[in-house]
C-alpha positions in Angstrom: 256.1 -23.6 112.3 256.0 -19.8 112.0 259.4 -18.7 113.3 257.8 -15.4 114.4 257.4 -17.3 117.7 259.5 -19.8 119.5 258.0 -23.2 120.1 256.7 -22.1 123.5 255.2 -25.6 124.1 258.4 -27.4 123.7 259.3 -27.3 127.4 256.5 -29.7 128.5 256.0 -31.8 125.4 253.5 -29.4 123.9 249.9 -30.3 123.8 248.5 -29.0 127.1 250.3 -25.7 126.8 249.4 -25.2 123.2 245.7 -25.9 124.1 245.9 -23.4 127.0 247.2 -20.7 124.6 244.7 -21.5 121.9 241.7 -21.4 124.3 242.8 -18.4 126.4 240.3 -15.6 126.8 242.8 -12.9 125.8 241.4 -12.5 122.3 237.8 -12.9 123.4 238.3 -9.9 125.8 239.9 -7.8 123.1 236.8 -8.3 121.0 234.7 -6.8 123.8 234.5 -3.3 122.4 232.7 -1.9 125.4 235.3 -3.2 127.8 238.1 -1.8 125.7 236.5 1.7 125.2 235.6 2.1 128.8 239.0 1.1 130.1 240.4 3.5 127.5 238.1 6.4 128.6 238.8 5.8 132.3 242.6 5.9 131.6 242.2 9.2 129.7 240.1 10.8 132.4 242.3 9.6 135.3 245.6 10.6 133.7 244.3 13.9 132.5 242.9 14.8 135.9 246.2 13.9 137.6 248.2 16.1 135.2 245.8 18.9 135.7 246.4 18.6 139.5 250.2 18.7 138.9 250.8 15.0 139.5 252.7 12.6 137.3 251.0 9.3 136.4 253.0 6.2 136.9 250.9 3.2 135.8 251.1 -0.5 136.7 249.3 -3.0 134.5 248.9 -6.4 136.2 248.2 -9.3 133.9 248.7 -7.3 130.7 247.9 -10.1 128.3 248.2 -8.6 124.9 249.6 -5.4 126.3 246.4 -3.5 125.2 245.8 -1.6 128.4 249.4 -0.6 128.8 249.4 0.8 125.3 246.2 2.7 126.1 247.9 4.2 129.2 250.8 5.4 127.0 248.4 6.9 124.5 246.6 8.6 127.4 249.8 10.4 128.5 251.2 8.2 131.3 254.6 9.3 132.5 255.7 5.7 133.0 254.1 2.3 132.5 255.2 -1.1 134.0 253.3 -4.2 132.8 253.6 -7.7 134.2 252.4 -11.0 132.7 253.2 -14.3 134.3 252.0 -16.6 131.5 255.2 -16.8 129.5 253.9 -17.4 126.0 251.5 -14.5 126.3 254.3 -12.3 127.9 256.5 -13.0 124.9 253.7 -12.2 122.6 252.9 -8.9 124.4 256.6 -7.9 124.1 256.3 -8.3 120.3 252.9 -6.6 120.1 254.2 -3.6 122.1 257.2 -3.4 119.8 255.1 -3.7 116.7 253.1 -0.6 117.9 256.3 1.4 118.6 256.0 1.5 122.3 258.8 -0.8 123.5 260.7 2.3 124.9 257.6 3.5 126.8 256.5 0.3 128.5 258.6 -1.8 130.8 257.4 -5.4 130.5 258.2 -7.8 133.4 257.5 -11.4 132.8 256.5 -12.3 136.4 253.5 -12.5 138.7 252.7 -9.2 140.4 253.4 -10.9 143.7 257.0 -11.4 142.6 257.7 -7.8 141.5 260.3 -5.8 143.3 260.3 -2.0 143.8 263.2 0.4 144.1 266.0 1.9 142.0 267.3 -0.7 139.5 264.4 -3.1 140.4 261.4 -4.2 138.4 259.6 -1.0 139.3 261.7 2.2 139.9 258.9 3.5 142.2 255.5 2.6 143.5 252.8 3.2 140.9 250.0 5.7 141.6 247.7 4.3 138.9 246.7 0.7 138.7 245.0 -0.6 135.6 244.1 -4.3 135.6 241.5 -6.8 134.7 241.6 -9.7 137.2 237.9 -10.7 137.1 235.8 -13.6 136.0 232.1 -14.2 135.9 232.1 -14.5 139.7 234.3 -11.3 139.9 236.6 -12.7 142.6 237.0 -16.3 141.3 240.5 -15.7 139.9 242.0 -14.4 143.1 241.4 -10.7 142.6 241.1 -10.0 146.4 244.6 -11.4 147.2 246.2 -9.8 144.2 244.8 -6.3 145.0 245.8 -6.6 148.7 249.4 -7.5 147.8 249.6 -4.7 145.2 248.2 -2.1 147.6 250.6 -3.1 150.3 253.8 -3.6 148.2 253.5 -1.9 144.8 251.2 1.1 145.0 251.2 4.5 146.7 248.7 5.3 149.4 246.8 7.7 147.1 246.7 5.3 144.2 243.9 5.5 141.7 242.7 2.1 140.5 241.0 1.4 137.1 238.4 0.1 137.7 237.8 2.1 140.9 235.0 0.0 142.3 232.9 -3.1 141.7 229.3 -3.5 142.8 227.8 -7.0 143.0 224.0 -7.4 142.4 221.7 -10.2 143.3 218.1 -10.7 142.1 215.9 -13.4 143.8 213.9 -15.4 141.4 211.6 -18.4 141.0 213.0 -20.3 138.0 211.8 -23.8 137.3 214.1 -24.0 134.2 217.2 -23.3 136.3 216.0 -25.7 139.0 215.8 -28.4 136.3 219.6 -28.2 136.0 220.0 -28.5 139.7 217.4 -30.7 141.4 216.2 -34.1 140.2 212.5 -34.5 139.8 210.1 -37.4 140.4 209.9 -39.7 137.4 206.4 -40.7 136.3 204.9 -42.5 133.4 202.3 -41.2 130.9 199.4 -42.1 133.3 200.9 -40.2 136.2 202.1 -43.3 138.0 205.2 -42.6 140.0 208.2 -44.8 138.9 211.0 -43.2 140.9 210.9 -40.8 143.8 214.0 -38.7 144.6 215.8 -39.8 147.8 215.7 -37.2 150.6 219.5 -36.7 150.6 219.4 -35.9 146.9 216.3 -33.6 147.2 217.9 -31.6 150.0 221.4 -31.4 148.5 222.6 -27.8 147.7 224.7 -29.0 144.7 228.1 -28.1 143.5 230.1 -25.1 144.7 231.4 -24.5 141.2 230.0 -21.2 139.7 227.1 -21.7 137.3 227.9 -19.2 134.7 225.3 -18.5 132.1 224.1 -16.0 129.5 221.1 -14.9 131.5 219.9 -12.6 128.7 219.0 -15.7 126.7 216.7 -17.2 129.3 213.1 -17.0 128.0 211.3 -14.3 129.9 208.5 -16.7 130.7 210.9 -19.2 132.4 211.4 -17.2 135.6 209.5 -15.0 138.0 211.3 -12.1 139.5 210.7 -11.8 143.2 212.9 -8.8 143.9 214.5 -5.9 142.1 218.3 -6.2 141.6 219.9 -5.7 145.0 223.4 -4.4 145.5 224.9 -6.8 148.0 228.6 -6.1 148.1 231.0 -3.3 147.1 234.7 -3.8 146.4 236.6 -0.6 146.5 239.8 -1.7 144.9 242.0 1.1 146.3 241.1 0.4 150.0 243.2 -2.4 151.4 241.3 -2.6 154.7 238.0 -3.2 152.8 239.2 -6.1 150.7 238.6 -8.8 153.2 238.0 -12.5 152.4 234.9 -13.3 154.5 231.9 -11.0 154.6 228.2 -11.5 155.3 225.5 -9.0 154.4 221.8 -9.0 155.3 219.4 -7.0 153.1 215.7 -6.7 153.8 213.3 -5.9 151.0 209.7 -6.6 149.9 208.8 -9.3 147.5 207.7 -7.8 144.3 205.6 -10.8 143.3 204.5 -14.0 144.9 206.5 -17.2 144.5 209.1 -19.6 145.9 212.6 -18.1 146.1 214.6 -20.8 144.2 217.7 -19.0 142.9 219.7 -15.8 142.8 220.8 -14.3 139.6 224.1 -12.5 140.1 226.1 -10.0 138.1 228.4 -7.1 138.7 229.1 -3.5 137.5 232.4 -1.7 137.4 232.7 2.0 138.1 235.8 2.6 136.0 237.0 5.9 137.4 237.0 7.7 140.8 234.3 10.2 139.8 232.1 7.5 138.5 231.8 9.0 135.0 232.4 5.6 133.3 230.2 2.6 134.1 230.6 -0.9 132.7 227.7 -3.2 133.5 227.5 -7.0 133.2 223.8 -7.0 133.9 221.3 -9.0 131.9 219.3 -7.0 129.4 216.3 -6.4 131.7 218.5 -4.7 134.3 221.1 -3.2 132.0 221.3 0.6 132.3 221.9 1.1 128.5 219.4 -1.5 127.1 216.7 0.9 126.0 219.1 3.3 124.3 221.0 0.5 122.5 217.7 -1.1 121.4 216.5 2.2 120.0 219.7 2.7 118.1 219.4 -0.8 116.5 215.8 0.0 115.5 216.8 3.3 113.9 219.4 1.5 111.9 216.6 -0.7 110.5 218.3 -4.1 110.7 216.1 -6.7 109.0 216.9 -9.6 111.3 214.7 -10.2 114.4 217.3 -9.6 117.0 216.5 -11.4 120.3 215.8 -9.0 123.2 218.9 -10.1 125.0 221.2 -9.1 122.2 221.0 -5.4 122.1 223.4 -5.0 125.0 227.2 -5.6 124.5 228.0 -9.2 124.2 230.8 -10.9 126.1 231.7 -14.5 126.9 234.5 -14.0 129.4 232.1 -12.2 131.9 228.6 -13.6 131.9 226.2 -13.8 134.8 225.8 -16.5 137.5 223.1 -18.6 139.1 223.2 -19.5 142.8 220.6 -22.0 144.1 218.9 -21.2 147.4 218.2 -23.6 150.2 214.6 -24.9 149.7 211.7 -23.2 151.5 208.4 -25.0 151.9 206.2 -21.8 152.0 206.2 -19.3 149.2 206.6 -15.6 149.8 203.6 -13.4 149.1 203.8 -10.1 147.2 204.6 -7.2 149.6 205.9 -9.6 152.3 209.3 -8.7 153.8 212.1 -10.9 152.4 215.6 -11.0 153.9 218.5 -11.9 151.5 221.7 -13.2 153.2 224.7 -12.8 151.0 228.2 -14.3 151.7 231.6 -14.4 150.1 235.0 -15.9 150.9 238.2 -15.2 149.0 236.9 -16.8 145.7 233.1 -17.4 145.8 229.7 -16.1 146.7 226.6 -17.9 148.1 223.2 -16.8 149.3 220.2 -17.8 151.4 216.7 -16.3 152.0 215.0 -16.1 155.3 213.6 -13.6 157.7 215.5 -11.0 159.7 215.6 -13.4 162.7 218.0 -15.7 160.9 221.3 -15.4 162.7 223.3 -18.5 162.0 225.6 -18.1 159.0 225.2 -20.5 156.1 228.3 -22.5 155.0 229.3 -22.5 151.4 227.5 -25.2 149.4 229.0 -28.5 148.4 227.5 -31.7 147.0 226.7 -34.4 149.6 224.5 -36.6 147.4 227.0 -37.4 144.6 224.8 -36.5 141.7 226.3 -33.0 141.2 229.7 -34.6 141.2 229.0 -37.5 138.9 226.8 -35.6 136.4 226.9 -32.2 134.7 224.1 -29.7 135.0 223.0 -30.3 131.4 222.8 -34.0 132.2 220.5 -33.3 135.2 218.4 -31.2 132.8 218.2 -34.3 130.4 217.1 -36.5 133.3 214.3 -34.0 134.1 213.2 -33.4 130.5 209.6 -34.6 130.6 209.2 -34.9 126.8 212.4 -36.9 126.5 211.3 -39.2 129.3 207.8 -39.6 127.9 209.2 -40.8 124.6 211.5 -43.3 126.2 208.9 -44.6 128.7 206.2 -44.9 126.0 208.6 -46.9 123.9 209.5 -49.2 126.9 205.8 -50.0 127.3 205.6 -51.2 123.8 208.8 -53.3 123.6 209.4 -54.6 127.1 207.5 -57.4 128.8 207.8 -59.4 132.0 210.2 -61.7 130.3 212.6 -59.0 129.2 216.2 -58.9 130.5 217.6 -55.5 129.7 221.3 -54.6 129.6 221.7 -50.8 130.1 224.9 -49.5 128.5 224.7 -46.0 129.8 225.9 -44.3 133.0 223.6 -42.7 135.5 220.5 -43.9 133.6 217.5 -43.5 135.8 215.5 -44.8 132.8 217.2 -48.1 133.4 215.8 -48.2 136.9 212.5 -47.1 135.5 212.5 -50.1 133.3 212.9 -52.4 136.3 210.0 -50.6 138.0 207.9 -51.2 134.9 208.0 -55.0 135.5 210.8 -56.4 133.3 212.4 -59.6 134.5 215.9 -58.1 135.2 218.0 -55.0 134.5 221.7 -55.1 134.3 223.2 -51.7 134.8 226.6 -50.8 133.5 228.1 -48.4 136.1 231.9 -48.2 136.0 232.1 -45.0 138.0 231.8 -45.6 141.8 230.2 -42.3 142.6 227.6 -42.7 139.9 227.0 -46.3 141.0 226.4 -45.1 144.6 223.9 -42.5 143.3 222.0 -45.1 141.4 222.0 -47.5 144.4 220.5 -44.7 146.5 217.6 -44.4 144.1 217.2 -48.2 143.9 217.0 -48.6 147.7 214.7 -45.6 148.2 212.3 -46.9 145.6 212.7 -50.6 146.4 213.5 -51.3 142.8 213.6 -55.1 142.2 215.7 -57.3 140.0 218.6 -54.9 139.3 222.3 -56.0 139.1 225.2 -53.6 138.7 228.1 -54.2 136.4 231.2 -52.3 137.4 232.8 -53.0 134.0 231.8 -54.5 130.7 234.1 -57.4 131.5 231.9 -58.2 134.5 229.1 -59.5 132.3 229.1 -63.3 132.8 228.4 -65.5 129.8 225.4 -67.1 131.6 223.9 -63.6 132.2 224.7 -62.5 128.7 222.8 -65.5 127.2 219.6 -64.3 128.9 219.6 -60.7 127.6 216.7 -59.8 125.3 217.3 -56.0 125.0 220.4 -53.7 125.1 219.4 -50.1 125.9 221.4 -46.9 126.0 220.2 -43.3 126.2 223.1 -43.1 125.3 225.0 -41.1 127.9 228.6 -41.1 129.3 230.0 -38.4 131.6 233.2 -38.4 129.5 231.4 -37.3 126.4 232.0 -33.7 125.4 230.4 -33.5 122.0 227.0 -35.2 121.6 228.3 -37.9 119.3 231.0 -38.9 121.8 228.2 -41.0 123.3 228.8 -43.3 120.3 230.9 -45.1 122.9 227.7 -47.1 123.3 228.4 -48.8 120.0 232.0 -49.6 121.1 230.8 -51.3 124.3 228.2 -53.2 122.3 230.7 -54.3 119.7 233.0 -55.8 122.4 230.1 -57.6 124.0 228.5 -59.0 120.8 230.2 -62.4 121.0 228.5 -63.0 124.3 225.0 -61.8 123.3 222.2 -63.7 121.6 221.8 -63.0 117.9 218.1 -62.1 118.6 218.7 -59.2 120.9 216.9 -55.9 120.3 219.2 -52.9 120.3 217.9 -49.5 121.5 218.6 -47.1 119.9 219.1 -48.7 116.6 220.8 -45.8 114.9 222.3 -42.4 115.3 222.1 -39.7 112.6 224.5 -36.8 112.4 223.1 -33.5 111.0 224.7 -30.1 110.1 223.2 -26.7 109.4 224.9 -23.5 108.1 224.2 -20.6 110.4 225.0 -17.0 111.1 225.9 -16.4 114.7 225.2 -13.0 116.2 228.3 -13.1 118.4 229.7 -16.6 119.1 232.1 -16.4 116.2 234.1 -13.8 118.0 235.6 -16.4 120.4 238.1 -17.3 117.7 237.9 -14.5 115.2 241.1 -12.6 114.5 241.6 -9.2 116.1 243.3 -7.7 113.0 245.4 -4.7 112.7 243.1 -2.2 114.4 241.9 -3.0 117.9 241.0 0.3 119.4 243.7 1.8 117.2 246.4 -0.8 118.0 247.8 -3.7 115.8 247.3 -7.0 117.5 247.9 -9.3 114.5 250.9 -10.9 116.3 248.5 -12.2 118.9 246.3 -13.5 116.2 249.2 -15.5 114.8 250.1 -16.9 118.2 246.6 -18.2 118.9 246.0 -19.4 115.4 249.3 -21.3 115.4 248.5 -23.2 118.6 244.8 -23.6 117.8 245.7 -25.4 114.6 247.8 -27.8 116.6 245.7 -28.4 119.7 242.0 -27.6 118.9 239.4 -29.8 117.2 237.7 -28.1 114.2 234.4 -28.8 116.0 233.9 -27.7 119.6 231.0 -28.1 122.0 228.8 -25.1 122.9 225.3 -24.7 124.4 223.8 -23.0 121.4 220.6 -21.9 123.2 222.9 -19.3 124.8 224.3 -18.0 121.5 221.5 -16.9 119.0 222.0 -17.9 115.4 220.0 -17.8 112.2 219.7 -20.8 109.8 221.1 -20.1 106.4 219.7 -23.4 105.0 217.9 -26.5 106.1 219.4 -29.2 108.3 221.4 -31.7 106.2 221.9 -35.4 107.0 225.6 -36.2 107.2 225.8 -39.8 108.2 223.8 -42.6 109.8 225.5 -44.9 112.2 223.9 -48.3 112.7 224.4 -50.0 116.1 222.6 -53.2 115.2 224.4 -54.0 111.9 227.6 -52.4 110.7 229.0 -50.4 113.6 232.4 -52.1 113.2 232.8 -50.7 109.6 234.5 -47.5 108.9 232.3 -45.1 107.0 232.8 -42.0 104.9 230.1 -39.7 103.5 230.3 -36.7 101.2 227.8 -34.1 100.2 227.1 -30.4 100.0 225.6 -27.7 102.3 223.4 -25.2 100.5 223.8 -21.7 101.7 221.0 -19.2 101.1 223.1 -16.1 101.8 226.8 -17.0 101.7 228.0 -13.6 102.8 226.3 -14.1 106.2 227.9 -17.5 106.9 230.2 -17.8 110.0 229.5 -21.2 111.5 228.1 -24.7 111.0 226.1 -26.3 113.8 226.3 -30.1 114.2 224.2 -32.5 116.3 223.1 -36.1 116.5 219.6 -37.7 116.7 219.1 -41.1 118.4 216.5 -43.3 116.8 214.9 -45.8 119.2 213.7 -48.0 116.4 213.7 -48.2 112.6 210.6 -46.0 112.1 212.5 -42.7 112.4 209.3 -41.2 113.8 209.5 -38.0 115.8 207.9 -40.0 118.7 210.8 -42.4 118.8 213.6 -39.9 118.1 215.7 -38.2 120.8 217.4 -35.1 119.4 220.3 -33.1 120.7 219.6 -30.4 118.1 216.8 -27.8 117.4 213.6 -28.1 119.2 211.7 -27.6 115.9 213.1 -29.1 112.7 214.7 -26.5 110.4 214.0 -27.0 106.7 215.1 -23.7 105.2 216.8 -20.4 105.9 215.0 -18.0 108.2 215.4 -14.7 110.0 214.0 -16.3 113.1 216.6 -17.5 115.6 216.9 -21.2 115.9 215.5 -22.7 119.1 218.0 -25.2 120.5 217.6 -27.9 123.1 218.9 -26.3 126.3 219.9 -29.6 127.9 222.6 -30.4 125.4 225.7 -28.9 124.1 225.8 -29.0 120.3 228.9 -29.2 118.0 230.0 -26.0 116.3 232.5 -25.4 113.5 233.4 -21.7 113.5 234.9 -20.4 110.3 238.4 -19.2 110.9 238.6 -17.6 107.4 236.1 -16.0 105.1 234.5 -18.7 102.9 234.5 -18.6 99.2 231.1 -17.0 99.2 229.6 -19.7 97.0 226.2 -21.1 97.6 227.5 -24.7 98.2 230.1 -26.0 100.6 231.4 -29.6 100.1 231.7 -31.6 103.2 233.2 -34.9 104.2 232.4 -36.9 107.3 234.4 -40.0 108.4 233.5 -42.4 111.2 236.3 -44.5 112.6 235.0 -47.3 114.9 238.5 -48.3 116.1 239.0 -44.9 117.6 235.3 -44.3 118.2 235.6 -40.9 116.6 234.0 -38.8 113.9 236.0 -36.4 111.7 234.5 -33.5 109.8 235.8 -31.4 106.9 234.1 -28.4 105.3 235.7 -27.2 102.1 234.7 -23.5 102.1 238.0 -22.0 101.1 
């Protein structure tokens, strides 16, 4: 281990803390050049104006992270700077970063939470600060406890005339009709190719408002045709960070506006802006591109530079992954709004969250924060609900069922939350055995079964619950495959593990669906995603942060997989070569055998390479036809490099290997893939160094 740092994970045995360090957003934020520059500019303006008025500037930096904002305050001329950081590994790192930049005598670093700081001669802070610079925000602005932290600081750590950086936050809401977003929230009726309804959604599922967890998303990557804007962006809440009396936990606002277009109000898109200084000269906006105040200017600048790539419309504005936008789903309305009709938006927040509703001005009873009552939003992820609603995916499965199932079929379903398994029962098979080990998921499936009077279904709470007599009657084993524990798409190979353990009980003549899974990889150039683990280097806004690079890299090597899961539709990329088949895994024949495959990726322009995308296709039979293949990868097969961004399936997270170092810039990269059935895992190696 690099002895520049102590083994900060040794206190608790290591892994969880190392992973927390490796995946912290400190570095991601430091790559946000707009955030950095606007914090820097606000510090310069604020401290210069204070000095011009004959005041000293005593700065408090809460949650200093790398120490970057504190060092900016020193450079801007602060008379004193106190920084606090409670996360000990990062506080130790900040101490070294500050020393490496020669500011250890100018910044007092306290390794505590701000709520534990003491003020007075000889204490943590010699005096109350009259400038507060901090970044306590998440996508939901207040989700990390900003309100409580600010209130405590204003009461105990700051002067009455304190200037805060940022000075103010403004939360915006835009009411939209968005069937794509709704497909991640609300289950739809399942019908066959002839339009016959197989499964209707139970009323308690249809009316459920879903999870209270924030749905953060890169709104700028939504296809413009996927939503209908019903209102302009509406400022719903202001947070004046220097006003203690205004930072209350529970507020309700009512805003009346006119519908700009006709449609059903289904969701609210939310984002926030920061006015960085008191005078409002510096604005940092988290708006999606269509509402971003600098979009037109930044797009024009890009066009003047003559870049040859077709940059997506949403990627002219500054990119960031630590602050995105959020989607909030509205209680369903049965009657659409008409253009020009008055529309009343009700906005609410507590200490940590926002929620919204739409009605008329006569609506007086406050709406409670949403929470799932049907179980689906607890048992399944939003992307999984999107899969269940994917009409093309469902059509391929159901068409295949019609060909292979009969009234004599007994189907064992080795997936969790598989409505397709219930659909098979509705299509007239003799019996369906549903593997449902999770009690919440099982109750969800039972509700669908009861509501639709689905016959001949038997639940298996565990694989061991399959009786030998039942097993002897099985004609087909089906999996989508899907398991809620899966993070990467190929984690669903758990299907093969279950099947392997049940093999001794099953007839030799059973049909296995899918028959195989095929892993693919493609070399890509990401526009921005590579920044989440790229080193900061020796010049981040003029400061050397290489020590933080070392800390994160050290723990990432220990705790992180070389391949991580990301929803690639949110992160535009360009293919630098065609998709390459890595490995085929056969469920029907040799799943128990370890496999190793080797080959090469061919790179059209090696200097552009910064990532490798990986996914899996499930083949329902041995034909490998597109009509019997369910892919978690591109919507359109990629056969060669292109300056057109790849279109990814939005209902899956794909695997991504992000290059941590520059490759050898050769046109081929050797790869090795190993499948270990004992551990039910796949290992990847790309030899680009």
